[in-house]
N, C-alpha and C positions, 0 to 999 in steps of 0.2 A: 191358504191353510187347507181348505177342503180338497183342492187338487193334489197337494203334496201327500196328505194322509191316505187318499184313496187311489193313487197312481198304480200301485201293484195290482189291485183288484181290477182296475180299468184295463190294464194291458192284457191280463188274462181273458177278460171279457171280449176284447177286440179279436183276439186269436181264436176264441171259441166261435165267434160269429163268422170267421173266415173259413173254418174247417168244413170239409165236405162240400165246398162251393161247386155247383154245377154237376154234382154226382147224385145218382138216384139212390144208391145204397152205400153210403159212405160209413166207414167204421169210425165214428166220432169218439173222441176222447172226452172225459169229464174234466171239470175244472182242476181237480187234484192232479190228474195225469199231465195236463198241460203245464201246470205250475212246476211239477217235478221235472219235466223235460226241460223247461226253461232254466231251472236251477242247475241241472246237470250239464247241459250243453252250452249255456250262455253265461252262467254265473249269477250270483245273487244280485249284482248291480243291474242285470237286465230288467228287473222289475221296476226300475226307475228310468228305463228308456222313455224319452219323450216328456220327462217331467218338466223340463224348462218350457217346452212348447205348451204343455198343459197349464202351467202357471201363468204364462203370458196370455193364453187364451182366456183364462178366468179373470185376469186383471182387466180385460176389456169387455168380454162377453157378460160376465156376471155384474160388473159395474153398471153396464147399461140396463140389463133386464131388472136387476134389483132396484136400481135408482129410479127407473122410469115407471115402475109399477104403480106407486102412489100417484104419480103425475098423471098417468092415463086414467086412473079412477077419478081423480078430481076433474080432469078434462071432460069425461063422460057426464059427470054430475053437472058441471057448468053448462055444457053444450045442450043439455036437456032442460035448462032453465030451472033446475032444482027438482024436476019431476022424477028423475031416475034415482032409485034408491042406491046410494053408494055402498050400502051394506049387503045388497042382494048378491047371491052367488053368481048370477049371470053377468053382473057388472065386473066382478072380480075375475071371472074366466076371460071376459073380453079384454080386460086390462092386462092379464097375463099373456094372452095371445099377442097383443100389440107390443108389449115390452119385450117379449121373447123374440119376435120377428125383428124389432129394432136392433137388438143385440146381434180344428178339424184334424182324424189325426193319423197322418201317414207314418210318422216316425215310430209308432207303436207296432206297426204291422210285422208280420212274420219275417224273420231272417233265416234264409236257408243255411246259414253258417253262423258261428259265434261272432263273426265280424258284423258290427252294426251297419244297417243300411245307409245311415248318414252319420257323420262324425259328431254333429251337433245340430241344434235347431237352426242355427244360422247357415251352416253348410247345406242343410235341407232346403231352406228358402232359396239359396243361391243355385243349387243343382236343379230344383224344380223349375225355377225361372229360366235357366239356361236351356233346359231340354224341352220345356213346354210353354214357356212364355208366361205372361201375366195371368192368362186364363187358367194355367195349371195351378196357381195359388188359390183360385176360386173354384176348383173342381168340386162338384158335389154341393154347390151352394144351395140348390133347391131342397134336397133332403135335409141338409144341415139346418136351413131356415125352418122347415116343417118341424123338425125335431125340437129346435129351440122354442118354437111357439107352443108345442104340446107340453114340453117339460115345464116351461114357465107357467102356462095356464093351469096345469094340474098341480104343480108344486106350490106356487105362491097362493093360488086361489084356495086350494085345500088347506094350506097352513093358516091363512088368514081366517077362513070360515071356521075351521076346527077350533082355533085358539079362542075366538070370540064366543063360540058356542059353549066351550068348556068354562070360560069365565062367566058367561051369562047364566049358566046352569049352577054356578057356585061350586063346581068340581075343583077348580084351582083358582088362584089369584094371578094377576099379571106378574110374571117373573120367570125364573129359570124352569120350574116344573111345567108351566104352561108352554114354554118354548120347546122343551124337550118332547113332551107328549105330542104336540102338534106337528113337530118336524118329523117324528117317527112315522106318523100317518101320512104326511105329505110325501115322504120319501118312497113309501110303498105305492101311493097313487101315481106318482110321476113315472115310476119304474114300469108299471103296467101299461100306461098310455104310450110311453116313448120307445119301448123295446123293439117293436117291429120296424119303426122308422129308423132307429139306431142301427139295426142289422143291415138294412138296405143302404143307409148312408156309408157304413164301413165298407161294404162290398163294392159299392159304386166307386167310391173314392180310391180304393186300393187296386182296382183293375189297371192293366196297362193301357196307355193311350197312344194313339198315332200322333207323333210329334208334328207331322205335316198338316193334318186335318183337325187335330184336337178331339177326334171322335174316340170313344171307348172301343176297345177291341173285343170286349165281352158283352157290354151293354151300351146301347146308344142313348139310353135315358134311365132315370130311376124307375119309371113305370115298367120298362122292359126288365129291369132287374127284379122287380116284384113278381112279374109274370113268370120268368124263368125259374126263380127260386121256388115259387109255389108249385109250378108244374113238375119240376124235377125232384124236389125234396119234400113237398107237402106243405100245408099252411103252418104247421108247427115249427117249420124251419125259421119263420119270422121271429120266433121266440128263443132261438138259439142263444145261449149265454144269458138267459133271463136271470138265473140265480145270481150270477156275477154282476149283472146290471143292477139288481136290487142291492146286492152286497156293496156295490160301489155308490149308487145313488142314495141309498139310505144314510150311511155315515156322512157322505158328502153334503146331503141336505141338512142333517143335524148340525154338523160343524159350521156350515155356511150361515144358516139362519140364526143359530145361537150367537155367533160372533157378530152377525149383522145387527141383531137386536141390541147387543151390548154396545156396539159402536153408536147406534142411534141414541141409546140412553146417555152415553158419555157426551155426545154432541148436543144433548138437550132436545132431541127430536122425539116426538111422540112415538110409541111402539107401533109396529105395522098393523 
């Protein structure tokens, strides 16, 4: 649900992160101009390019990171012999990092014409595998893992800590108001921490690769991508598309965590 609702914002964010790449003084467009050009040149359905891939990704990625969060918290508590405070923020951050790492998107990238780059998510898998092999499907796994760890650590740890603080202070009771307020704050926190890694991940994964060697033709590693981006465009380039990142991660966090809490309640599992 979170992926479906926020796909239009996510695709504009990806394209904002790719514009001006490798240029010192690029005339970058804002999110409204990018969205308008997409609507004019590619049609309204272009805002749902990659939605199938996004939903398949969430069905696996978020299943693992959400489901493993409590497990890692309990594991840390048991491994310490009960001395580690399960409610401490550092424990929650560590659990978020671990579950995020335990848990990518080329189909959204810029099309030079109204013709989609891939016919479907399945043709994308087949074409990438044919041209680049199995390694092509795991392109950018390093920055993707780093982003997943940062997103989950900041998102779930902030949500968990904020919700119990609000309830403990008597501001709200356990329920939808607590879930909504906490998820809004969590969405902002994970947007700030993940935006730079997200930009590098998108750029690294979208570059052309040598089919023979598997090496990137623009960047040999994600670290080189960071270096070139900062050198040519300045450090603020790492936050390109931040507003769209927040506009996407905010609602995505709210939808995902509220549904997650309701599913736990229906299942008879204690709230997060």
